[in-house]
C-alpha positions as a Markdown table, in Angstrom:
| # | Residue | x | y | z |
|---|---|---|---|---|
| 1 | Unk | 0.0 | 0.0 | 0.0 |
| 2 | Unk | 1.4 | 3.4 | -1.0 |
| 3 | Unk | 1.4 | 6.1 | 1.7 |
| 4 | Unk | 0.4 | 9.6 | 1.0 |
| 5 | Unk | 3.3 | 11.9 | 0.4 |
| 6 | Unk | 3.4 | 14.9 | 2.7 |
| 7 | Unk | 5.1 | 18.0 | 1.3 |
| 8 | Unk | 7.9 | 19.4 | 3.4 |
| 9 | Unk | 7.2 | 22.6 | 5.2 |
| 10 | Unk | 8.5 | 25.6 | 3.2 |
| 11 | Unk | 11.9 | 26.8 | 4.2 |
| 12 | Unk | 11.6 | 30.5 | 5.1 |
| 13 | Unk | 14.5 | 32.9 | 5.4 |
| 14 | Unk | 15.0 | 36.6 | 5.8 |
| 15 | Unk | 15.5 | 38.5 | 2.6 |
| 16 | Unk | 18.8 | 40.1 | 1.7 |
| 17 | Unk | 19.9 | 42.7 | -0.8 |
| 18 | Unk | 20.4 | 39.9 | -3.3 |
| 19 | Unk | 16.6 | 39.3 | -3.2 |
| 20 | Unk | 15.6 | 42.8 | -4.2 |
| 21 | Unk | 14.9 | 42.0 | -7.9 |
| 22 | Unk | 12.6 | 39.2 | -6.8 |
| 23 | Unk | 10.9 | 41.4 | -4.2 |
| 24 | Unk | 10.2 | 44.0 | -6.9 |
| 25 | Unk | 9.0 | 41.2 | -9.3 |
| 26 | Unk | 6.6 | 39.8 | -6.6 |
| 27 | Unk | 5.4 | 43.3 | -5.8 |
| 28 | Unk | 4.5 | 43.8 | -9.5 |
| 29 | Unk | 2.7 | 40.5 | -9.6 |
| 30 | Unk | 0.7 | 41.4 | -6.5 |
| 31 | Unk | -0.2 | 44.8 | -7.8 |
| 32 | Unk | -1.2 | 43.5 | -11.2 |
| 33 | Unk | -3.5 | 40.9 | -9.7 |
| 34 | Unk | -5.1 | 43.7 | -7.7 |
| 35 | Unk | -5.9 | 45.5 | -10.9 |
| 36 | Unk | -3.0 | 48.1 | -11.0 |
| 37 | Unk | -1.4 | 48.7 | -14.3 |
| 38 | Unk | 2.3 | 48.0 | -13.5 |
| 39 | Unk | 3.8 | 48.9 | -16.9 |
| 40 | Unk | 6.8 | 47.3 | -18.6 |
| 41 | Unk | 9.9 | 45.8 | -16.9 |
| 42 | Unk | 11.7 | 49.1 | -17.1 |
| 43 | Unk | 8.9 | 51.2 | -15.6 |
| 44 | Unk | 10.4 | 53.9 | -13.4 |
| 45 | Unk | 8.5 | 52.8 | -10.3 |
| 46 | Unk | 10.4 | 49.4 | -10.4 |
| 47 | Unk | 13.8 | 51.2 | -10.0 |
| 48 | Unk | 12.3 | 53.3 | -7.2 |
| 49 | Unk | 10.9 | 50.2 | -5.5 |
| 50 | Unk | 14.3 | 48.4 | -5.8 |
| 51 | Unk | 16.1 | 51.4 | -4.2 |
| 52 | Unk | 13.4 | 51.5 | -1.5 |
| 53 | Unk | 13.8 | 47.8 | -0.5 |
| 54 | Unk | 17.6 | 48.1 | -0.7 |
| 55 | Unk | 17.6 | 51.1 | 1.7 |
| 56 | Unk | 15.2 | 49.5 | 4.2 |
| 57 | Unk | 16.5 | 45.9 | 4.4 |
| 58 | Unk | 19.4 | 46.9 | 6.7 |
| 59 | Unk | 17.0 | 48.4 | 9.3 |
| 60 | Unk | 16.5 | 45.0 | 10.9 |
| 61 | Unk | 14.5 | 46.2 | 13.9 |
| 62 | Unk | 12.0 | 48.2 | 11.9 |
| 63 | Unk | 11.7 | 46.4 | 8.6 |
| 64 | Unk | 11.7 | 42.8 | 7.5 |
| 65 | Unk | 10.9 | 40.6 | 4.5 |
| 66 | Unk | 10.7 | 36.9 | 4.6 |
| 67 | Unk | 10.9 | 34.8 | 1.5 |
| 68 | Unk | 10.6 | 31.2 | 0.3 |
| 69 | Unk | 13.0 | 29.8 | -2.3 |
| 70 | Unk | 12.2 | 26.8 | -4.5 |
| 71 | Unk | 15.3 | 25.1 | -6.0 |
| 72 | Unk | 14.2 | 25.4 | -9.7 |
| 73 | Unk | 12.3 | 28.8 | -9.5 |
| 74 | Unk | 14.3 | 30.8 | -6.9 |
| 75 | Unk | 12.4 | 33.2 | -4.7 |
| 76 | Unk | 8.7 | 32.4 | -5.2 |
| 77 | Unk | 7.0 | 34.0 | -2.2 |
| 78 | Unk | 7.4 | 37.0 | 0.1 |
| 79 | Unk | 5.8 | 38.9 | 3.0 |
| 80 | Unk | 7.1 | 42.3 | 4.1 |
| 81 | Unk | 6.5 | 44.2 | 7.3 |
| 82 | Unk | 7.5 | 47.5 | 8.8 |
| 83 | Unk | 7.1 | 49.3 | 12.1 |
| 84 | Unk | 5.3 | 52.6 | 12.0 |
| 85 | Unk | 5.9 | 55.2 | 14.7 |
| 86 | Unk | 2.7 | 56.5 | 16.1 |
| 87 | Unk | 1.8 | 58.3 | 19.4 |
| 88 | Unk | 1.9 | 55.9 | 22.3 |
| 89 | Unk | -1.4 | 54.9 | 24.0 |
| 90 | Unk | -2.7 | 52.4 | 26.5 |
| 91 | Unk | -2.8 | 49.6 | 24.0 |
| 92 | Unk | 0.5 | 50.5 | 22.4 |
| 93 | Unk | 3.0 | 51.9 | 25.0 |
| 94 | Unk | 5.8 | 52.0 | 22.5 |
| 95 | Unk | 3.7 | 53.7 | 19.9 |
| 96 | Unk | 4.9 | 51.2 | 17.3 |
| 97 | Unk | 2.4 | 49.6 | 15.0 |
| 98 | Unk | 3.2 | 46.9 | 12.5 |
| 99 | Unk | 2.1 | 46.8 | 8.9 |
| 100 | Unk | 2.2 | 43.7 | 6.7 |
| 101 | Unk | 2.4 | 44.2 | 2.9 |
| 102 | Unk | 3.8 | 42.7 | -0.3 |
| 103 | Unk | 2.5 | 39.2 | 0.5 |
| 104 | Unk | 2.8 | 37.5 | -2.9 |
| 105 | Unk | 3.5 | 34.1 | -4.4 |
| 106 | Unk | 4.3 | 33.1 | -7.9 |
| 107 | Unk | 1.3 | 31.4 | -9.6 |
| 108 | Unk | 3.4 | 28.2 | -10.2 |
| 109 | Unk | 4.2 | 27.9 | -6.5 |
| 110 | Unk | 0.8 | 28.6 | -5.0 |
| 111 | Unk | -1.2 | 26.3 | -2.6 |
| 112 | Unk | 2.0 | 25.0 | -1.0 |
| 113 | Unk | 1.8 | 27.2 | 2.2 |
| 114 | Unk | 4.5 | 29.6 | 1.1 |
| 115 | Unk | 2.5 | 32.8 | 1.8 |
| 116 | Unk | 1.4 | 31.5 | 5.2 |
| 117 | Unk | 4.9 | 30.5 | 6.1 |
| 118 | Unk | 6.3 | 33.9 | 5.2 |
| 119 | Unk | 3.5 | 35.7 | 7.0 |
| 120 | Unk | 3.9 | 33.6 | 10.1 |
| 121 | Unk | 7.7 | 34.3 | 10.1 |
| 122 | Unk | 6.9 | 38.0 | 9.8 |
| 123 | Unk | 4.4 | 37.9 | 12.7 |
| 124 | Unk | 7.0 | 36.1 | 14.8 |
| 125 | Unk | 9.5 | 38.9 | 14.0 |
| 126 | Unk | 7.0 | 41.5 | 15.1 |
| 127 | Unk | 6.2 | 39.6 | 18.3 |
| 128 | Unk | 9.8 | 38.8 | 19.3 |
| 129 | Unk | 12.0 | 41.6 | 17.9 |
| 130 | Unk | 9.9 | 44.7 | 17.9 |
| 131 | Unk | 7.7 | 46.6 | 20.4 |
| 132 | Unk | 4.7 | 46.2 | 18.1 |
| 133 | Unk | 1.4 | 45.2 | 19.8 |
| 134 | Unk | -0.9 | 45.7 | 16.8 |
| 135 | Unk | -0.4 | 44.7 | 13.2 |
| 136 | Unk | -2.4 | 46.0 | 10.3 |
| 137 | Unk | -2.7 | 44.9 | 6.7 |
| 138 | Unk | -4.9 | 45.4 | 3.6 |
| 139 | Unk | -6.3 | 42.1 | 2.4 |
| 140 | Unk | -7.5 | 41.1 | -1.0 |
| 141 | Unk | -10.5 | 38.9 | -1.2 |
| 142 | Unk | -8.3 | 35.9 | -2.0 |
| 143 | Unk | -6.0 | 36.6 | 1.0 |
| 144 | Unk | -8.7 | 37.3 | 3.6 |
| 145 | Unk | -9.2 | 33.7 | 4.7 |
| 146 | Unk | -5.5 | 33.2 | 5.4 |
| 147 | Unk | -5.3 | 36.4 | 7.5 |
| 148 | Unk | -8.3 | 35.5 | 9.5 |
| 149 | Unk | -6.8 | 32.1 | 10.2 |
| 150 | Unk | -3.7 | 33.9 | 11.5 |
| 151 | Unk | -5.9 | 35.9 | 13.9 |
| 152 | Unk | -6.5 | 39.1 | 11.9 |
| 153 | Unk | -10.0 | 40.6 | 12.3 |
| 154 | Unk | -11.9 | 43.7 | 11.1 |
| 155 | Unk | -10.9 | 46.8 | 13.1 |
| 156 | Unk | -13.3 | 48.6 | 15.3 |
| 157 | Unk | -12.9 | 51.7 | 13.2 |
| 158 | Unk | -12.7 | 51.2 | 9.5 |
| 159 | Unk | -9.9 | 52.8 | 7.6 |
| 160 | Unk | -10.8 | 55.5 | 5.1 |
| 161 | Unk | -8.5 | 56.8 | 2.3 |
| 162 | Unk | -8.1 | 60.1 | 0.5 |
| 163 | Unk | -6.1 | 60.2 | -2.7 |
| 164 | Unk | -4.3 | 63.5 | -3.3 |
| 165 | Unk | -3.1 | 64.4 | -6.8 |
| 166 | Unk | 0.5 | 63.5 | -7.4 |
| 167 | Unk | 3.0 | 66.4 | -7.8 |
């Protein structure tokens, strides 16, 4: 009798500067799937995003990205997070608040637990290495179930947004 094969848990690691091109690629994939026109490979925003990731990766106590590599495909999934400085309050004595973003997985590597593993590593980083007591994110309809399983819930006060014209 043949036993069912259990896939090994994804191996998550912290992103380095060498991963910046993959982080930009995964960001473009995520944005495109959210309906944003991302433009060609040489679109100016991609260079700005690469510089942005490169500048922030060394800030290990305020910014983190976790990735999963697959041997044949390279970096296939990511989850990024940053600490935002806000005014301290009773539920946040440090004033630090976490924000999760750039959770994305290549289509060929989906449904293997990569996004979950990256997000769990990120939440562990927030809990153990920062003073963050609350973490926010913006979820797509496809991602909502995962985030709810990880403990995210609707906020008491919904976020509103105002788009100002670019200068």
